[in-house]
C-alpha positions, -999 to +999 in steps of 0.1 A: -320+379-716-307+405-690-292+373-669-274+368-700-255+402-703-251+405-665-231+374-665-213+380-695-204+420-678-192+403-645-170+377-671-155+405-688-150+427-657-132+394-638-109+393-674-100+430-666-091+426-631-074+395-639-053+411-669-044+442-643-037+419-617-012+398-642+001+431-650+008+439-616+027+406-607+049+409-636+059+445-631+067+433-593+086+402-604+100+413-634+105+451-639+114+461-604+144+437-604+157+445-637+156+483-628+172+475-597+201+453-616+203+482-642+207+506-616+236+486-595+255+477-630+255+519-639+270+521-604+296+495-611+302+512-642+307+545-625+330+529-599+350+510-624+355+544-647+365+561-614+394+532-606+404+531-641+407+570-640+430+568-610+452+538-626+454+562-654+463+590-633+492+574-622+505+565-654+500+594-674+534+614-663+554+583-682+531+585-715+549+594-744+525+622-750+532+638-718+554+670-728+577+668-696+605+649-677+583+623-656+609+622-632+602+655-623+565+648-616+554+643-582+522+629-578+498+647-549+464+631-560+437+652-545+425+678-552+449+680-582+472+648-596+502+663-590+530+690-599+557+691-621+590+708-609+609+723-642+638+744-640+620+779-644+587+773-629+564+749-615+532+735-628+501+723-612+486+694-634+456+677-636+452+649-660+416+646-676+401+621-700+389+632-734+356+652-726+367+654-688+359+686-668+376+702-639+359+699-606+345+731-587+375+730-562+399+724-592+385+758-608+389+774-577+426+762-573+432+768-609+419+805-603+441+810-575+471+802-597+459+822-625+455+851-602+492+844-587+479+838-551+504+810-548+528+814-515+558+796-501+552+783-465+582+771-442+574+752-415+601+748-386+595+720-365+611+725-332+615+689-307+613+706-273 
């Protein structure tokens, strides 16, 4: 009688180990590749979003809602998008999609402008 229980428990242990090995194999062959694919898709999405943002920045001055004359806008690209030249002022412009936030560097530049720490520098090139 004890031999029957011993065989039964060995069988159950084998089933349990087989079940656990199956889970490990499925995880390695299904879940790991799916996680990798998901990460790659998220990276592509971020990259496409960045590209879309850069393209949109190029056209933003020509949108009907842009409040200034687009012909007087000069694109810089980084760290700010551009400069708008008006008759009575010069405006540093940063285009952001809804919910977009300034980077730390853009915040620093904005603070310098707000504190009127903006200067003119004329560099004369001398050919010797």
